[in-house]
Steps between C-alpha positions, in 0.01 A plus 500: 500500500255216453541127430476377142559129435342184369360201695761257623496166674737271684664260261608258774159330536171507310319489831641843589384681185294814550138475395421724198231682696726581794786592271276738303383657828859532617621661175203742494580599857872536436420770245368719779747410778812717548812318387835519669838405355706235672771759571250737664398225745857389548594852610182532715592184695875568519574217253240277671717497809418251774462781753195614305338156492163502677351171383566173324296209378454248218425786261834672566609796716355835603721803560437842645588768248500879459417642155667813361191703602545389860209256503566192711385175336511124536681341208391139441755307287355175365747212504660431162516132592125477563330282239179696559662846503345636180156362577499639855632834382217541251243370744604745767497799269164403352345441843635791703461762228140400446412557865509805725416473867646630826576143610688398184861581424544771237716435194718797420672363185727230369796397292559244223865485401637179349436224748420751775136532615455767767193655663501828693251558783436767758721434799321365809671637812394221738598214267269195525305300756750214492758732653290737715272232648704179477861613461791540739485726802688784330234523226190378678225748589271448800160545336197585715187291440342808338795527257477127422130541431559793265769315309281192464207715377729678254617170353140381475400822323782459249401141428132590469593767249703273271246216534182697447554856377792523258426369144601240413504358850834380642593208721838565670588137596804589709376689809747470788662727756796594281266622225314741725697829502445782755532870440611755760154490659495117500232497230530154332573474127459164323798436270662243271240419236733277295286190556159668464233399252220696334142379482203679331144525629396218265712249696334368814784277617876527496768291665628713791760262643804665648767527226784651700684395818368541854 
């Protein structure tokens, strides 16, 4: 099943409306992205049980889930209360689906059901840098300097790709440890493109101030 829906915007504030260009990109992308029902993801995460929660932030909550075919995924539920929920949902789909790189998180599908906005990603076994590098002793990993170097280079390669290779170019604007996921081999994957912006070759300057929280 694929997505099929019209552009939408947050009615709570004019400043949070989706740009027509990004909305069109998002809708075009949704037509090619696998769609899940809310009930499918509810079952996959055991009713979004707290024991399956693997992350949380201003955007909402991320749960570990298992689909009916046995595939393990990360289910990102955008907060219903977020005034920027719709905009960030569309921005993330438009950005991530337009890019493919070993150092970027891979979008597996999504769900739009009433007020629910959910994204489904490949599950990253080693969680994120905030936990493995900076977290508590039970979750922290003792990285060698070689491993730190490889992770840093991987992040740099991912950023170079979205800045210079993918068209239109993308500025992430919210790079931080919690948005760098790690797979089973500790390969870094840049995630959370909800605050990203596109800029074409014709633009020589764009405001790149941090838009998220550090």
